N, C-alpha and C positions, 0 to 999 in steps of 0.2 A: 504494501499499500504505500509505502512512503516512495518508493521508488520511482513510483508509476505518478504520485503528487509531483516529486522533484521535475519527471521527466515532460510531467504535465504544463508547469510552470515553465520549465525551457523554453516548451512549445508556445506558450504564452509570449513570454519575451521575444522570442523571433516573429510571433505574426503582428504585435504590436508594434515592435521597430519598425517592421517593414510596411504596415499601415501606414505608421505615422511621418515616414518618409515618401510617402508614394504622395504624387503630385497628382490628383485628380482635378481641382476646381483651383485655377488662379490666383483668384480673391480672396484666400483661405484666411483667418484672422490673423494668422503670423507666421514668419517661416519654421520650416522644419530643422528641428536641431539639429548640431552636428555629429551628436554622439548619439551613440547606439539607446535607448531610450527600454526601460523594463517594465515590464506591464504595473510594477508597484511605482515606478516614478511618473508613469503615465497618469497610473489614480490618483496621485500625489499633488499632478500639475494641472491648477481648472482653465490654462491656459489650452494646452493640449487638451483637454478631455473636450470644450468647446470648438477646437478644432475636429476634432472624430465627430462631434453630436452632427456638425453643420456637412463635415462629407457625406457621413452614413457609415453606421459599422456595417461592415462586408460581412457573408454569412461564415465565411470561412474563421473569421475572429469573433461572432455568435456562436460557433459551436464549441469553442474553444472555453470560453467564458462559463458557456452550458453548462460544460465538462465539470468545471472548477467550481459551480456553486451548487448550492444542496437543491435546487428548484426543478422540480420535475417538467415534463414535456407539455404535458397540461397546464403549472405552474407558469410557465413561461405566456403560451396562450393568454392564459387569462390575463396575466400582468401588460404585454404587450396590448391587448385588446385584438384578437385576431384568431383564429381558428385552427385549430392543428392541423387540419390538409393543410393552409397556408405557408404555417413551419414547415411539412414536409416537401412543400411544393418546394420553398426554396433551397431545402437541402438540394434538389436536384438542378437546380441552378448556382453554382458555387458562384458567380459573380454575384450574385444580388446582393445590393447595399439595402440596409434599413435605412427609413425613411426617418427624419430629424428627431420627430417624435418619437419611435424606438428605439434609435440610437440613446436618448437620452434616459430611458427605462433600462436599458440594455446595463450602460454607465451605472445608472442607480444600484442594480442588485449585486452587482460588481460590489460597488462601494459597502452595500449592507453587508455581503458578504465577507471582505477582508475585514467591517468590525466585529462581525460576529465571530469569527475565528481569534480575532486578538483579544477579545473576550472570552471566550470558552474553551482556545486550544485544539477545539477535534469539532469535524463538520458534522458526525452523527449528535454529540452532544447540543450543538448549534442548530441542526434538523428538529433536533426535539423541541427547543424553546421555539423556534419558530411555530410548532403545532401543539401548541400548549396554550390555552382561555393564562390572561396575563392581565392579573387585577390591576395593573397601570394602567395600560389600556384598553379600561372598557371591560374586563373579561371576553374581549375578542383574542382571535389567534392573530398575534403580529405577523403572519403571513397576509393574513387577508388584507393587512393594511397598507400593503405592498403595490398594490394598484395605484395609487395614488402621490403625488409627492408631498403633501402633507404626510400623509401615514406612513412614511418611509420616514420622514424628518422625526415622527414619534417614534418611529422603529430605534432608528438613529441612537435618539436622545435615551429611551429606553436602555438600550446597550453601553450607550457612555456612561449613564448614571450605578449598572452593574458593574461595568467595570473599576467604576469610583468606589465599589460598595456601596453607594447609597440605594436602599430596597425599600419598597413601599410597604 
């Protein structure tokens, strides 16, 4: 498991660096970075995130992010507000780029996953937390709140409080 996680992170680093250095649109927010960009660098740089959203996340990158997160295909379809059939169709067209709104949701879920892994240190524990009613979140499942940006902020906020030992 650790080895496959390491391989997945390696692939994510390669794919994100390749994507960020790709020039699909000349009027993108700012220049491509000169150095190789890692997945962690990407998630820490809001300007790179904005650039990626405006360019649209390619399916190849989404596929790796999907493998890295605790979300099922049904979860992703729900979060992205598309059908599972559409997701499967996109898989058949690897040159597919998600629209900016969907790209933003994909990156948001990557951020939630990063925060969840930071707090719980384990994907299974994080997944259990996402699927357990949470008193601080109105007894809703945290995963139910991830469809909306405001809900995502509530989930991130709760993960941050847990990380700092502030429990409700």
